[in-house]
Residue frames relative to the residue before (quaternion, step in Angstrom):
aa qw qx qy qz dx dy dz
M 1.0000 0.0000 0.0000 0.0000 0.00 0.00 0.00
T 0.3381 -0.7485 0.5421 0.1776 3.57 -0.92 0.86
T 0.4290 -0.6983 0.5400 0.1918 3.42 -1.13 0.86
A 0.6868 -0.5137 0.3329 0.3919 3.52 -1.32 0.41
P 0.5991 0.5161 -0.3548 0.4989 3.82 0.97 -0.81
E 0.7109 0.4735 -0.3076 0.4193 3.67 0.75 -0.80
K 0.5971 0.5505 -0.3137 0.4920 3.54 1.26 -0.74
E 0.6658 0.4897 -0.3233 0.4609 3.61 0.94 -0.87
K 0.6240 0.5454 -0.3233 0.4568 3.59 1.03 -0.79
E 0.6644 0.4990 -0.2967 0.4706 3.57 0.94 -0.85
Q 0.6622 0.5133 -0.2975 0.4576 3.45 1.02 -0.86
E 0.5937 0.5285 -0.3331 0.5072 3.68 1.14 -0.79
K 0.6679 0.5298 -0.2861 0.4375 3.50 0.82 -0.92
E 0.6399 0.4929 -0.2934 0.5114 3.61 0.94 -0.86
E 0.6915 0.4661 -0.2966 0.4654 3.60 0.78 -0.88
E 0.6412 0.4898 -0.3474 0.4778 3.63 0.99 -0.47
E 0.6225 0.5172 -0.3421 0.4774 3.58 1.08 -0.78
E 0.6232 0.5486 -0.3177 0.4580 3.62 1.03 -0.81
E 0.6505 0.5128 -0.2814 0.4844 3.63 1.01 -0.95
E 0.6552 0.5149 -0.3183 0.4520 3.49 0.99 -0.81
E 0.6225 0.5263 -0.2983 0.4965 3.58 1.03 -0.96
K 0.6693 0.4640 -0.3286 0.4783 3.74 0.75 -0.79
E 0.6395 0.5012 -0.3529 0.4641 3.70 0.94 -0.67
K 0.6275 0.5415 -0.3218 0.4578 3.53 0.90 -0.87
V 0.6530 0.5242 -0.2957 0.4597 3.64 0.94 -0.99
K 0.6485 0.5379 -0.2849 0.4570 3.47 1.08 -0.92
K 0.6215 0.5554 -0.2943 0.4676 3.52 1.06 -1.02
K 0.6760 0.5087 -0.2888 0.4482 3.49 0.80 -1.03
A 0.6213 0.5426 -0.3200 0.4660 3.56 0.97 -1.01
K 0.6870 0.4826 -0.3018 0.4518 3.63 0.80 -0.99
E 0.6230 0.5643 -0.3131 0.4420 3.52 1.04 -0.77
R 0.6423 0.5373 -0.2650 0.4781 3.49 1.14 -0.93
E 0.6325 0.5177 -0.3043 0.4892 3.54 1.09 -0.97
K 0.6706 0.5247 -0.3161 0.4184 3.62 0.79 -0.92
K 0.6259 0.5300 -0.2997 0.4873 3.54 1.18 -0.88
N 0.7420 0.4413 -0.2288 0.4499 3.59 0.90 -0.91
E 0.4916 0.6441 -0.4343 0.3935 3.62 1.24 -0.14
K 0.4410 -0.6514 0.5536 0.2733 3.56 -1.17 0.89
K 0.3344 -0.6891 0.6030 0.2231 3.52 -1.12 0.82
V 0.2663 -0.7595 0.5801 0.1254 3.52 -1.07 0.84
E 0.2558 -0.7922 0.5343 0.1467 3.50 -0.80 1.06
V 0.3244 -0.7435 0.5419 0.2198 3.54 -0.95 0.93
V 0.1642 -0.8028 0.5729 0.0207 3.43 -0.87 1.22
S 0.1674 -0.8009 0.5557 0.1472 3.56 -0.63 0.87
C 0.1975 -0.7989 0.5661 0.0485 3.48 -1.15 0.72
D 0.3331 -0.7756 0.5072 0.1738 3.64 -0.65 1.00
V 0.4686 0.6403 -0.4845 0.3683 3.64 1.09 0.16
K 0.3495 -0.7447 0.5333 0.1970 3.43 -0.92 1.08
Q 0.3630 -0.7660 0.4868 0.2108 3.53 -0.85 0.87
Q 0.2611 -0.7936 0.5235 0.1673 3.69 -0.71 0.84
Y 0.1284 -0.7978 0.5872 0.0478 3.48 -1.00 0.81
P 0.5623 -0.6377 0.3447 0.3979 3.73 -0.75 0.69
F 0.7517 0.3676 -0.2301 0.4968 3.64 0.93 -0.46
E 0.2381 0.8021 -0.5142 0.1886 3.53 1.19 0.49
G 0.8137 0.2544 -0.2032 0.4816 3.59 -0.86 0.85
F 0.7053 0.3598 -0.2617 0.5519 3.60 1.37 -0.08
N 0.1249 -0.8077 0.5669 0.1029 3.51 -0.06 1.18
I 0.6035 -0.5845 0.3592 0.4065 3.60 -1.10 0.56
D 0.6903 0.4591 -0.3113 0.4645 3.66 0.99 -0.57
D 0.6032 0.5366 -0.3828 0.4491 3.64 1.12 -0.33
E 0.6047 -0.4949 0.4415 0.4411 3.47 -1.39 -0.14
G 0.4829 -0.6767 0.5069 0.2279 3.43 -1.11 0.80
P 0.6615 -0.4524 0.3497 0.4852 3.66 -1.19 -0.24
T 0.2590 -0.8337 0.4782 0.0962 3.43 0.13 1.56
E 0.6493 0.5327 -0.3380 0.4247 3.62 0.99 -0.62
L 0.6621 0.4485 -0.3091 0.5148 3.57 1.02 -0.71
M 0.6365 0.5248 -0.3520 0.4421 3.66 0.88 -0.61
S 0.6828 0.4821 -0.3061 0.4556 3.51 0.99 -0.85
S 0.6549 0.4718 -0.3347 0.4864 3.73 1.03 -0.64
F 0.6186 0.5232 -0.3458 0.4733 3.65 1.10 -0.54
S 0.6578 0.4848 -0.3379 0.4670 3.61 0.99 -0.66
Q 0.6093 0.5437 -0.3573 0.4532 3.58 1.16 -0.63
W 0.5866 0.5549 -0.3620 0.4657 3.62 1.14 -0.77
I 0.6933 0.4884 -0.3026 0.4350 3.51 0.85 -0.96
N 0.6496 0.5447 -0.2841 0.4479 3.59 0.99 -0.81
E 0.7420 0.4326 -0.2169 0.4639 3.46 1.09 -0.75
G 0.5257 -0.6739 0.3723 0.3618 3.41 1.47 -0.05
L 0.4408 0.7005 -0.4353 0.3542 3.56 1.33 0.33
Y 0.7592 0.2970 -0.1960 0.5450 3.63 1.00 -0.44
K 0.1779 0.7681 -0.5775 0.2118 3.52 -0.02 1.40
H 0.1135 0.8495 -0.5103 0.0711 3.62 0.99 0.79
H 0.7771 0.3558 -0.1556 0.4953 3.56 0.90 -1.04
A 0.4272 0.7363 -0.4586 0.2551 3.69 1.19 -0.14
K 0.7143 0.4464 -0.2703 0.4662 3.60 0.81 -1.02
K 0.6345 0.5633 -0.3980 0.3488 3.73 0.84 -0.23
């Protein structure tokens, strides 16, 4: 006849075995998922991307000629786009 402490030890052992089985199943499932994942190829392209402010860093001077002509328009009253709003 088994005693209470022995039954507890057997129960704990069975629970540990069940947890190990569950972990094994999870690992196998993850391995299957990794095998089924599609691999992405990295493709390099030599085309240079163009940006609207290329050549004008924020810290550098901007297009001074354009800014000076624009400020002249404002001073002469030629640019009153938002004045009526």
